[in-house]
MOPAC internal coordinates of N, CA, C and O (Angstrom, degrees):
PM7 1SCF
backbone

  N    0.0000 0     0.00 0     0.00 0    0    0    0
  C    1.3975 1     0.00 0     0.00 0    1    0    0
  C    1.5100 1   110.39 1     0.00 0    2    1    0
  O    1.2310 1   119.61 1   -51.49 1    3    2    1
  N    1.3565 1   118.34 1   128.51 1    3    2    1
  C    1.4560 1   124.25 1  -179.81 1    5    3    2
  C    1.4874 1   109.83 1   -98.95 1    6    5    3
  O    1.2310 1   119.92 1   -43.39 1    7    6    5
  N    1.2603 1   117.76 1   136.61 1    7    6    5
  C    1.4196 1   120.46 1   179.64 1    9    7    6
  C    1.5615 1   108.21 1  -114.00 1   10    9    7
  O    1.2310 1   118.51 1   -41.97 1   11   10    9
  N    1.2072 1   120.45 1   138.03 1   11   10    9
  C    1.4312 1   125.87 1   177.02 1   13   11   10
  C    1.5139 1   106.90 1   -90.79 1   14   13   11
  O    1.2310 1   120.61 1   -83.72 1   15   14   13
  N    1.3358 1   116.43 1    96.28 1   15   14   13
  C    1.4779 1   118.51 1  -171.65 1   17   15   14
  C    1.4980 1   106.20 1  -103.04 1   18   17   15
  O    1.2310 1   120.73 1   -71.34 1   19   18   17
  N    1.2815 1   116.21 1   108.66 1   19   18   17
  C    1.4672 1   120.19 1   179.90 1   21   19   18
  C    1.5826 1   106.35 1   -73.39 1   22   21   19
  O    1.2310 1   121.19 1   -20.18 1   23   22   21
  N    1.3336 1   115.33 1   159.82 1   23   22   21
  C    1.4427 1   120.52 1  -179.33 1   25   23   22
  C    1.5060 1   116.62 1   -57.48 1   26   25   23
  O    1.2310 1   122.98 1   154.62 1   27   26   25
  N    1.3086 1   111.89 1   -25.38 1   27   26   25
  C    1.5203 1   117.64 1  -179.96 1   29   27   26
  C    1.5270 1   110.39 1   -92.76 1   30   29   27
  O    1.2310 1   119.75 1   175.87 1   31   30   29
  N    1.2543 1   118.08 1    -4.13 1   31   30   29
  C    1.5009 1   120.43 1  -178.77 1   33   31   30
  C    1.4878 1   114.78 1   -87.04 1   34   33   31
  O    1.2310 1   117.73 1   -52.29 1   35   34   33
  N    1.2949 1   121.93 1   127.71 1   35   34   33
  C    1.4584 1   125.61 1  -174.56 1   37   35   34
  C    1.4882 1   111.48 1   -83.38 1   38   37   35
  O    1.2310 1   116.71 1   175.55 1   39   38   37
  N    1.3155 1   123.86 1    -4.45 1   39   38   37
  C    1.4539 1   123.43 1  -173.93 1   41   39   38
  C    1.5358 1   113.12 1   -63.39 1   42   41   39
  O    1.2310 1   121.82 1   156.27 1   43   42   41
  N    1.3347 1   114.12 1   -23.73 1   43   42   41
  C    1.5485 1   117.45 1   179.24 1   45   43   42
  C    1.4877 1   110.92 1   -60.57 1   46   45   43
  O    1.2310 1   119.56 1   155.47 1   47   46   45
  N    1.3050 1   118.45 1   -24.53 1   47   46   45
  C    1.4889 1   122.54 1  -179.77 1   49   47   46
  C    1.5176 1   114.25 1   -65.66 1   50   49   47
  O    1.2310 1   121.55 1   164.01 1   51   50   49
  N    1.4315 1   114.64 1   -15.99 1   51   50   49
  C    1.4470 1   116.51 1   174.19 1   53   51   50
  C    1.4625 1   116.26 1   -62.81 1   54   53   51
  O    1.2310 1   120.85 1   157.87 1   55   54   53
  N    1.3699 1   115.97 1   -22.13 1   55   54   53
  C    1.4539 1   122.87 1  -179.21 1   57   55   54
  C    1.5271 1   108.00 1   -59.09 1   58   57   55
  O    1.2310 1   119.21 1   146.89 1   59   58   57
  N    1.3584 1   119.11 1   -33.11 1   59   58   57
  C    1.4900 1   121.02 1  -176.18 1   61   59   58
  C    1.6169 1   109.13 1   -62.17 1   62   61   59
  O    1.2310 1   118.61 1   155.96 1   63   62   61
  N    1.3011 1   120.25 1   -24.04 1   63   62   61
  C    1.4162 1   117.98 1  -178.76 1   65   63   62
  C    1.5392 1   111.90 1   -98.74 1   66   65   63
  O    1.2310 1   119.99 1  -171.57 1   67   66   65
  N    1.3618 1   117.62 1     8.43 1   67   66   65
  C    1.4084 1   121.86 1   177.29 1   69   67   66
  C    1.5937 1   110.70 1   -71.65 1   70   69   67
  O    1.2310 1   117.87 1   -42.86 1   71   70   69
  N    1.2440 1   121.66 1   137.14 1   71   70   69
  C    1.4665 1   127.06 1   176.07 1   73   71   70
  C    1.4804 1   109.69 1   -54.48 1   74   73   71
  O    1.2310 1   119.75 1   -46.28 1   75   74   73
  N    1.3207 1   118.08 1   133.72 1   75   74   73
  C    1.4959 1   126.69 1   178.29 1   77   75   74
  C    1.5285 1   114.08 1    78.74 1   78   77   75
  O    1.2310 1   118.17 1   178.77 1   79   78   77
  N    1.3649 1   121.10 1    -1.23 1   79   78   77
  C    1.3669 1   123.70 1   174.65 1   81   79   78
  C    1.4526 1   111.52 1   -92.67 1   82   81   79
  O    1.2310 1   118.28 1   -61.98 1   83   82   81
  N    1.2932 1   120.87 1   118.02 1   83   82   81
  C    1.4921 1   124.20 1  -176.72 1   85   83   82
  C    1.4603 1   108.32 1   -77.48 1   86   85   83
  O    1.2310 1   119.74 1   126.55 1   87   86   85
  N    1.3753 1   118.10 1   -53.45 1   87   86   85
  C    1.4120 1   127.33 1  -179.76 1   89   87   86
  C    1.4832 1   110.59 1  -173.29 1   90   89   87
  O    1.2310 1   124.13 1   -24.84 1   91   90   89
  N    1.3505 1   109.68 1   155.16 1   91   90   89
  C    1.5778 1   116.67 1   172.39 1   93   91   90
  C    1.5119 1   107.76 1   -77.84 1   94   93   91
  O    1.2310 1   120.23 1   -39.58 1   95   94   93
  N    1.2705 1   117.16 1   140.42 1   95   94   93
  C    1.4378 1   120.58 1   179.29 1   97   95   94
  C    1.5704 1   109.77 1  -115.00 1   98   97   95
  O    1.2310 1   118.89 1   -43.54 1   99   98   97
  N    1.2046 1   119.71 1   136.46 1   99   98   97
  C    1.4219 1   126.87 1   -20.67 1  101   99   98
  C    1.4829 1   115.95 1   -79.00 1  102  101   99
  O    1.2310 1   120.60 1   -20.75 1  103  102  101
  N    1.2362 1   116.46 1   159.25 1  103  102  101
  C    1.5289 1   123.12 1  -179.01 1  105  103  102
  C    1.5035 1   107.13 1   -66.92 1  106  105  103
  O    1.2310 1   120.95 1   -61.46 1  107  106  105
  N    1.3157 1   115.79 1   118.54 1  107  106  105
  C    1.4537 1   119.94 1   177.14 1  109  107  106
  C    1.5439 1   111.17 1  -153.79 1  110  109  107
  O    1.2310 1   122.00 1     1.37 1  111  110  109
  N    1.2759 1   113.78 1  -178.63 1  111  110  109
  C    1.5175 1   117.29 1   179.82 1  113  111  110
  C    1.5861 1   109.90 1   -71.86 1  114  113  111
  O    1.2310 1   119.80 1   152.78 1  115  114  113
  N    1.2425 1   117.98 1   -27.22 1  115  114  113
  C    1.5197 1   124.18 1   178.63 1  117  115  114
  C    1.4644 1   113.64 1  -142.79 1  118  117  115
  O    1.2310 1   122.50 1   -20.38 1  119  118  117
  N    1.3193 1   112.83 1   159.62 1  119  118  117
  C    1.4617 1   115.42 1   175.20 1  121  119  118
  C    1.4858 1   109.32 1   -63.18 1  122  121  119
  O    1.2310 1   120.17 1   -30.47 1  123  122  121
  N    1.3500 1   117.28 1   149.53 1  123  122  121
  C    1.4854 1   117.37 1   173.10 1  125  123  122
  C    1.5708 1   106.53 1  -130.42 1  126  125  123
  O    1.2310 1   124.27 1   -18.19 1  127  126  125
  N    1.2980 1   109.42 1   161.81 1  127  126  125
  C    1.4611 1   119.03 1  -179.92 1  129  127  126
  C    1.5480 1   109.24 1   -66.88 1  130  129  127
  O    1.2310 1   120.52 1   -30.39 1  131  130  129
  N    1.3888 1   116.62 1   149.61 1  131  130  129
  C    1.4548 1   123.34 1   174.43 1  133  131  130
  C    1.4788 1   107.52 1  -112.08 1  134  133  131
  O    1.2310 1   120.66 1   -26.55 1  135  134  133
  N    1.3183 1   116.34 1   153.45 1  135  134  133
  C    1.5085 1   120.40 1   177.13 1  137  135  134
  C    1.4754 1   108.43 1   -67.20 1  138  137  135
  O    1.2310 1   122.19 1   -31.70 1  139  138  137
  N    1.3266 1   113.41 1   148.30 1  139  138  137
  C    1.5157 1   125.49 1   177.15 1  141  139  138
  C    1.4941 1   108.88 1   -57.58 1  142  141  139
  O    1.2310 1   118.15 1   145.08 1  143  142  141
  N    1.3562 1   121.13 1   -34.92 1  143  142  141
  C    1.3968 1   121.86 1  -179.46 1  145  143  142
  C    1.6354 1   109.34 1   -64.30 1  146  145  143
  O    1.2310 1   120.55 1   140.04 1  147  146  145
  N    1.3237 1   116.56 1   -39.96 1  147  146  145
  C    1.4195 1   118.94 1   175.82 1  149  147  146
  C    1.4879 1   117.37 1   -58.74 1  150  149  147
  O    1.2310 1   122.13 1   139.44 1  151  150  149
  N    1.4018 1   113.52 1   -40.56 1  151  150  149
  C    1.4497 1   122.39 1   179.55 1  153  151  150
  C    1.5530 1   106.38 1   -65.38 1  154  153  151
  O    1.2310 1   121.33 1   133.68 1  155  154  153
  N    1.3730 1   115.07 1   -46.32 1  155  154  153
  C    1.5151 1   116.41 1  -173.40 1  157  155  154
  C    1.6001 1   104.78 1   -68.45 1  158  157  155
  O    1.2310 1   117.50 1   147.58 1  159  158  157
  N    1.3600 1   122.36 1   -32.42 1  159  158  157
  C    1.4815 1   120.59 1   179.16 1  161  159  158
  C    1.5206 1   108.87 1   -67.68 1  162  161  159
  O    1.2310 1   117.55 1   142.44 1  163  162  161
  N    1.3193 1   122.27 1   -37.56 1  163  162  161
  C    1.4268 1   123.42 1   175.64 1  165  163  162
  C    1.4326 1   111.42 1   -67.54 1  166  165  163
  O    1.2310 1   118.21 1   140.10 1  167  166  165
  N    1.3519 1   121.01 1   -39.90 1  167  166  165
  C    1.4675 1   121.07 1   176.54 1  169  167  166
  C    1.5092 1   108.99 1   -63.97 1  170  169  167
  O    1.2310 1   119.71 1   136.62 1  171  170  169
  N    1.2620 1   118.16 1   -43.38 1  171  170  169
  C    1.5092 1   117.76 1  -179.48 1  173  171  170
  C    1.5114 1   112.75 1   -63.81 1  174  173  171
  O    1.2310 1   120.10 1   143.28 1  175  174  173
  N    1.3371 1   117.42 1   -36.72 1  175  174  173
  C    1.5215 1   123.94 1   172.51 1  177  175  174
  C    1.4604 1   108.55 1   -58.67 1  178  177  175
  O    1.2310 1   120.13 1   133.97 1  179  178  177
  N    1.3512 1   117.35 1   -46.03 1  179  178  177
  C    1.4282 1   117.90 1   179.25 1  181  179  178
  C    1.4710 1   116.26 1   -60.13 1  182  181  179
  O    1.2310 1   121.20 1   136.55 1  183  182  181
  N    1.3258 1   115.30 1   -43.45 1  183  182  181
  C    1.4305 1   121.08 1   174.12 1  185  183  182
  C    1.4555 1   115.85 1   -61.54 1  186  185  183
  O    1.2310 1   121.61 1   149.19 1  187  186  185
  N    1.2948 1   114.53 1   -30.81 1  187  186  185
  C    1.5146 1   119.14 1   178.10 1  189  187  186
  C    1.5387 1   114.00 1   -81.77 1  190  189  187
  O    1.2310 1   121.61 1  -178.94 1  191  190  189
  N    1.4160 1   114.52 1     1.06 1  191  190  189
  C    1.4094 1   118.76 1   179.02 1  193  191  190
  C    1.4847 1   116.52 1    87.87 1  194  193  191
  O    1.2310 1   120.88 1  -173.43 1  195  194  193
  N    1.3306 1   115.92 1     6.57 1  195  194  193
  C    1.5025 1   121.88 1  -174.97 1  197  195  194
  C    1.5397 1   114.28 1   -76.01 1  198  197  195
  O    1.2310 1   119.57 1   154.74 1  199  198  197
  N    1.2855 1   118.43 1   -25.26 1  199  198  197
  C    1.4091 1   121.90 1   178.19 1  201  199  198
  C    1.5029 1   113.52 1  -103.23 1  202  201  199
  O    1.2310 1   122.46 1  -108.59 1  203  202  201
  N    1.3580 1   112.89 1    71.41 1  203  202  201
  C    1.4458 1   120.26 1   179.31 1  205  203  202
  C    1.4825 1   107.70 1  -102.63 1  206  205  203
  O    1.2310 1   120.72 1   -44.54 1  207  206  205
  N    1.3370 1   116.24 1   135.46 1  207  206  205
  C    1.5276 1   114.93 1   178.96 1  209  207  206
  C    1.5352 1   109.74 1   -81.85 1  210  209  207
  O    1.2310 1   123.25 1   -25.33 1  211  210  209
  N    1.2966 1   111.38 1   154.67 1  211  210  209
  C    1.3885 1   117.51 1   179.71 1  213  211  210
  C    1.5199 1   110.79 1   150.38 1  214  213  211
  O    1.2310 1   118.96 1   -15.68 1  215  214  213
  N    1.2971 1   119.59 1   164.32 1  215  214  213
  C    1.4684 1   122.49 1   179.86 1  217  215  214
  C    1.4945 1   108.66 1   -94.72 1  218  217  215
  O    1.2310 1   121.66 1   -43.21 1  219  218  217
  N    1.4603 1   114.43 1   136.79 1  219  218  217
  C    1.4310 1   116.27 1   169.02 1  221  219  218
  C    1.5021 1   109.18 1   -87.26 1  222  221  219
  O    1.2310 1   121.88 1   -58.13 1  223  222  221
  N    1.3392 1   114.00 1   121.87 1  223  222  221
  C    1.4391 1   119.27 1  -175.02 1  225  223  222
  C    1.5590 1   107.11 1  -127.60 1  226  225  223
  O    1.2310 1   120.37 1   -20.75 1  227  226  225
  N    1.3048 1   116.90 1   159.25 1  227  226  225
  C    1.3863 1   119.67 1   177.76 1  229  227  226
  C    1.5833 1   115.17 1   -54.92 1  230  229  227
  O    1.2310 1   119.95 1   -54.08 1  231  230  229
  N    1.2844 1   117.71 1   125.92 1  231  230  229
  C    1.4501 1   121.12 1  -176.86 1  233  231  230
  C    1.5797 1   111.37 1   103.28 1  234  233  231
  O    1.2310 1   120.23 1   163.65 1  235  234  233
  N    1.3700 1   117.16 1   -16.35 1  235  234  233
  C    1.4229 1   118.94 1  -178.84 1  237  235  234
  C    1.5592 1   111.01 1   -63.86 1  238  237  235
  O    1.2310 1   121.69 1   -38.23 1  239  238  237
  N    1.2813 1   114.36 1   141.77 1  239  238  237
  C    1.5186 1   119.28 1   174.06 1  241  239  238
  C    1.4576 1   104.25 1   -89.50 1  242  241  239
  O    1.2310 1   119.74 1   -46.63 1  243  242  241
  N    1.3421 1   118.10 1   133.37 1  243  242  241
  C    1.4498 1   123.05 1  -178.92 1  245  243  242
  C    1.4604 1   108.83 1  -131.69 1  246  245  243
  O    1.2310 1   122.91 1   -21.55 1  247  246  245
  N    1.4087 1   112.03 1   158.45 1  247  246  245
  C    1.4794 1   119.28 1   174.69 1  249  247  246
  C    1.5258 1   105.20 1  -122.69 1  250  249  247
  O    1.2310 1   118.71 1   -55.48 1  251  250  249
  N    1.3602 1   120.06 1   124.52 1  251  250  249
  C    1.3570 1   124.23 1   170.92 1  253  251  250
  C    1.5252 1   109.43 1   -66.63 1  254  253  251
  O    1.2310 1   117.23 1   -47.25 1  255  254  253
  N    1.2134 1   122.88 1   132.75 1  255  254  253
  C    1.4712 1   120.52 1   173.59 1  257  255  254
  C    1.4834 1   118.44 1  -115.38 1  258  257  255
  O    1.2310 1   121.17 1   177.10 1  259  258  257
  N    1.3358 1   115.36 1    -2.90 1  259  258  257
  C    1.5061 1   116.45 1   167.82 1  261  259  258
  C    1.5028 1   107.04 1  -151.55 1  262  261  259
  O    1.2310 1   121.34 1    -7.89 1  263  262  261
  N    1.3139 1   115.04 1   172.11 1  263  262  261
  C    1.4534 1   119.98 1   177.53 1  265  263  262
  C    1.5621 1   107.22 1    89.99 1  266  265  263
  O    1.2310 1   120.04 1     6.31 1  267  266  265
  N    1.3310 1   117.53 1  -173.69 1  267  266  265
  C    1.4646 1   125.56 1  -172.33 1  269  267  266
  C    1.5600 1   109.02 1   -65.18 1  270  269  267
  O    1.2310 1   120.31 1   159.16 1  271  270  269
  N    1.3400 1   117.02 1   -20.84 1  271  270  269
  C    1.5119 1   118.19 1  -179.74 1  273  271  270
  C    1.4782 1   112.06 1  -103.13 1  274  273  271
  O    1.2310 1   119.37 1  -160.13 1  275  274  273
  N    1.2887 1   118.81 1    19.87 1  275  274  273
  C    1.5338 1   120.68 1  -176.06 1  277  275  274
  C    1.5205 1   108.82 1   -56.53 1  278  277  275
  O    1.2310 1   124.50 1   -44.98 1  279  278  277
  N    1.3319 1   108.98 1   135.02 1  279  278  277
  C    1.5503 1   123.02 1   176.42 1  281  279  278
  C    1.5781 1   110.51 1    75.02 1  282  281  279
  O    1.2310 1   120.31 1  -169.38 1  283  282  281
  N    1.2858 1   117.02 1    10.62 1  283  282  281
  C    1.5392 1   118.06 1   175.74 1  285  283  282
  C    1.5082 1   107.88 1   -92.30 1  286  285  283
  O    1.2310 1   121.63 1   -35.33 1  287  286  285
  N    1.2797 1   114.49 1   144.67 1  287  286  285
  C    1.4695 1   122.53 1   173.88 1  289  287  286
  C    1.5961 1   105.77 1   -93.87 1  290  289  287
  O    1.2310 1   120.06 1   -49.35 1  291  290  289
  N    1.2180 1   117.49 1   130.65 1  291  290  289
  C    1.4757 1   121.46 1   176.67 1  293  291  290
  C    1.5653 1   107.62 1  -135.67 1  294  293  291
  O    1.2310 1   122.64 1   -14.84 1  295  294  293
  N    1.3649 1   112.55 1   165.16 1  295  294  293
  C    1.5097 1   122.53 1  -176.57 1  297  295  294
  C    1.4687 1   104.77 1  -115.99 1  298  297  295
  O    1.2310 1   120.39 1   -51.41 1  299  298  297
  N    1.2605 1   116.86 1   128.59 1  299  298  297
  C    1.4597 1   123.53 1  -179.76 1  301  299  298
  C    1.5482 1   114.47 1   -73.76 1  302  301  299
  O    1.2310 1   120.85 1   -53.30 1  303  302  301
  N    1.3670 1   115.98 1   126.70 1  303  302  301
  C    1.4243 1   116.84 1   176.10 1  305  303  302
  C    1.5564 1   106.40 1   -99.03 1  306  305  303
  O    1.2310 1   119.01 1   140.89 1  307  306  305
  N    1.3074 1   119.49 1   -39.11 1  307  306  305
  C    1.4871 1   124.00 1  -177.47 1  309  307  306
  C    1.5187 1   107.60 1  -159.21 1  310  309  307
  O    1.2310 1   120.55 1   -25.92 1  311  310  309
  N    1.3623 1   116.55 1   154.08 1  311  310  309
  C    1.4668 1   122.34 1   172.52 1  313  311  310
  C    1.5332 1   107.32 1  -131.55 1  314  313  311
  O    1.2310 1   120.39 1   -64.10 1  315  314  313
  N    1.3175 1   116.85 1   115.90 1  315  314  313
  C    1.4182 1   117.77 1  -177.76 1  317  315  314
  C    1.5318 1   107.43 1  -140.01 1  318  317  315
  O    1.2310 1   118.80 1   -45.42 1  319  318  317
  N    1.3963 1   119.89 1   134.58 1  319  318  317
  C    1.4311 1   123.49 1   175.09 1  321  319  318
  C    1.5108 1   110.39 1    51.78 1  322  321  319
  O    1.2310 1   120.18 1  -132.75 1  323  322  321
  N    1.3009 1   117.27 1    47.25 1  323  322  321
  C    1.4955 1   122.13 1   175.54 1  325  323  322
  C    1.4952 1   119.21 1    69.69 1  326  325  323
  O    1.2310 1   122.40 1  -170.25 1  327  326  325
  N    1.3769 1   113.00 1     9.75 1  327  326  325
  C    1.5720 1   117.56 1   174.64 1  329  327  326
  C    1.4230 1   108.10 1  -120.76 1  330  329  327
  O    1.2310 1   123.09 1   -40.54 1  331  330  329
  N    1.3573 1   111.67 1   139.46 1  331  330  329
  C    1.4594 1   121.77 1   175.25 1  333  331  330
  C    1.5178 1   110.63 1  -100.44 1  334  333  331
  O    1.2310 1   119.97 1   -56.76 1  335  334  333
  N    1.3136 1   117.66 1   123.24 1  335  334  333
  C    1.4403 1   121.09 1   167.00 1  337  335  334
  C    1.5130 1   108.42 1   -92.56 1  338  337  335
  O    1.2310 1   121.52 1   -49.29 1  339  338  337
  N    1.3137 1   114.69 1   130.71 1  339  338  337
  C    1.4693 1   115.05 1  -172.35 1  341  339  338
  C    1.4724 1   110.22 1  -151.31 1  342  341  339
  O    1.2310 1   119.73 1    -9.58 1  343  342  341
  N    1.3542 1   118.13 1   170.42 1  343  342  341
  C    1.4225 1   123.64 1  -179.97 1  345  343  342
  C    1.5225 1   109.55 1  -107.17 1  346  345  343
  O    1.2310 1   120.94 1   -44.94 1  347  346  345
  N    1.3229 1   115.81 1   135.06 1  347  346  345
  C    1.4540 1   121.91 1  -175.47 1  349  347  346
  C    1.5399 1   101.18 1  -119.82 1  350  349  347
  O    1.2310 1   118.65 1   -51.33 1  351  350  349
  N    1.3559 1   120.18 1   128.67 1  351  350  349
  C    1.4868 1   122.46 1   173.58 1  353  351  350
  C    1.4946 1   105.83 1   -83.88 1  354  353  351
  O    1.2310 1   120.55 1   -57.67 1  355  354  353
  N    1.3353 1   116.55 1   122.33 1  355  354  353
  C    1.4566 1   122.51 1  -175.77 1  357  355  354
  C    1.5325 1   108.69 1  -148.26 1  358  357  355
  O    1.2310 1   120.78 1   -57.54 1  359  358  357
  N    1.2969 1   116.11 1   122.46 1  359  358  357
  C    1.4231 1   123.57 1   179.05 1  361  359  358
  C    1.6169 1   109.95 1    55.42 1  362  361  359
  O    1.2310 1   120.40 1  -133.14 1  363  362  361
  N    1.2820 1   116.85 1    46.86 1  363  362  361
  C    1.4646 1   118.67 1   172.51 1  365  363  362
  C    1.4973 1   114.36 1    79.85 1  366  365  363
  O    1.2310 1   119.83 1  -178.99 1  367  366  365
  N    1.3503 1   117.93 1     1.01 1  367  366  365
  C    1.4494 1   117.04 1   178.90 1  369  367  366
  C    1.5619 1   110.06 1  -141.44 1  370  369  367
  O    1.2310 1   120.03 1   -16.37 1  371  370  369
  N    1.2586 1   117.55 1   163.63 1  371  370  369
  C    1.5026 1   119.49 1  -178.33 1  373  371  370
  C    1.4849 1   110.55 1   -95.69 1  374  373  371
  O    1.2310 1   120.16 1   -47.83 1  375  374  373
  N    1.2704 1   117.30 1   132.17 1  375  374  373
  C    1.5383 1   122.07 1  -176.16 1  377  375  374
  C    1.5980 1   102.11 1  -121.32 1  378  377  375
  O    1.2310 1   122.33 1   -44.30 1  379  378  377
  N    1.3289 1   113.14 1   135.70 1  379  378  377
  C    1.4251 1   120.73 1   176.19 1  381  379  378
  C    1.5249 1   109.89 1   -77.89 1  382  381  379
  O    1.2310 1   121.34 1   -45.25 1  383  382  381
  N    1.3520 1   115.03 1   134.75 1  383  382  381
  C    1.4635 1   119.87 1  -179.02 1  385  383  382
  C    1.4583 1   106.71 1  -133.03 1  386  385  383
  O    1.2310 1   120.13 1   -15.42 1  387  386  385
  N    1.3827 1   117.36 1   164.58 1  387  386  385
  C    1.4890 1   123.17 1   176.25 1  389  387  386
  C    1.5156 1   102.25 1  -128.44 1  390  389  387
  O    1.2310 1   121.46 1   -43.26 1  391  390  389
  N    1.3366 1   114.81 1   136.74 1  391  390  389
  C    1.4928 1   122.37 1   179.87 1  393  391  390
  C    1.5324 1   108.29 1  -147.57 1  394  393  391
  O    1.2310 1   121.47 1   -37.01 1  395  394  393
  N    1.3226 1   114.79 1   142.99 1  395  394  393
  C    1.4929 1   118.29 1   174.47 1  397  395  394
  C    1.5502 1   110.94 1   -58.27 1  398  397  395
  O    1.2310 1   119.08 1   -42.77 1  399  398  397
  N    1.2669 1   119.37 1   137.23 1  399  398  397
  C    1.4204 1   127.17 1   177.93 1  401  399  398
  C    1.5826 1   110.99 1   -55.21 1  402  401  399
  O    1.2310 1   121.43 1   144.83 1  403  402  401
  N    1.3457 1   114.86 1   -35.17 1  403  402  401
  C    1.4252 1   121.23 1   173.18 1  405  403  402
  C    1.5096 1   117.87 1   -64.52 1  406  405  403
  O    1.2310 1   119.47 1   170.30 1  407  406  405
  N    1.3128 1   118.62 1    -9.70 1  407  406  405
  C    1.3795 1   120.29 1   179.30 1  409  407  406
  C    1.5844 1   114.00 1  -105.62 1  410  409  407
  O    1.2310 1   120.35 1  -165.64 1  411  410  409
  N    1.3296 1   116.93 1    14.36 1  411  410  409
  C    1.4668 1   122.05 1   179.56 1  413  411  410
  C    1.5507 1   112.23 1  -127.58 1  414  413  411
  O    1.2310 1   120.35 1   -17.47 1  415  414  413
  N    1.2685 1   116.94 1   162.53 1  415  414  413
  C    1.3476 1   124.79 1   175.13 1  417  415  414
  C    1.5776 1   106.83 1  -133.59 1  418  417  415
  O    1.2310 1   120.72 1   -33.39 1  419  418  417
  N    1.2576 1   116.22 1   146.61 1  419  418  417
  C    1.5236 1   121.38 1   179.86 1  421  419  418
  C    1.5525 1   106.21 1   -79.61 1  422  421  419
  O    1.2310 1   120.66 1   -44.89 1  423  422  421
  N    1.3687 1   116.35 1   135.11 1  423  422  421
  C    1.4055 1   117.92 1   172.37 1  425  423  422
  C    1.5168 1   113.27 1   -93.60 1  426  425  423
  O    1.2310 1   120.10 1   180.00 1  427  426  425

């Protein structure tokens, strides 16, 4: 179902209570337009498999798809407040890292 939500209509705020929605970006009084480049980057991430639905749970194998850990495979230890604590195998040992949940996809 598509809703025609005018800029003065507050029904768009219902999205914040939708399962799997962390928050609308940016937080403001009304939805705002985003640049075409941002939409294209999201579409490219989707085509690369980065936008896969699912819950990040302890033990999940994840792939970072952006940021300093891009293309690294990590194992989730915990996921709290939008941040994933994980183990990264690096130089023969495991290192604990923290990464935003929005930067990973489930393998």
